[in-house]
Phi, psi and omega in degrees: 000321176292326184289323181289326177295318176299316181287328173298314176302313183301314182287340180072022171286152186278333180202142172214087173283146181212160170227149182235117172297153168304138185298135169251153178268123177271149176278130181205114185296314186296317185288336174288331177294324184274001184060043179235168177229158175256122177259138180230132183220145173260132179251116186253133181240149163240122197237135173241135180210171179266332181219149185295339177298324177298321179296316181290333177288322173305311177296322179297310185295323179295326181281328186257343188245356175263144181293142181089201181241128181234131178227148184278129175261327179209143178216105174243125186235137175220145181278128180269338177203162179273161179273122174230166179304317179304313183297318176299321180294316183302305179297323173300333180273358181091002181287137179289110184243115175278116175257337188227133177237143182226144166248123186225127169249125183234145186254124184247117174243141179208159178271140170225143168309142179308311177304339184265358181251134172291110180255028185285192188300328179276359181289139182281136175243000000 
């Protein structure tokens, strides 16, 4: 949570709400040899921003500042309003003005020691 909040500030997106799916265990022979498992989760974001470059910066920081491997599965960006004189005045006064909304799905994979993962009967494989 803290890392995503830091990435949100660094990328200058106005808001990045998200959901993280429960981790699934991926079969990986090399991880097995090292007594680890690969955990795989989907992170879905709803992002509000002033400019699309802020969304792309968010994606960049998620891919490069997050532990493990993060990859984009889906990115839909849409402009919510046109830039007008009134909108520029709003932005100039510091009002959070959403001009771009994005739906972003990212796949997060990370290694974890087997002993730290509950591999009981309910664990997904």
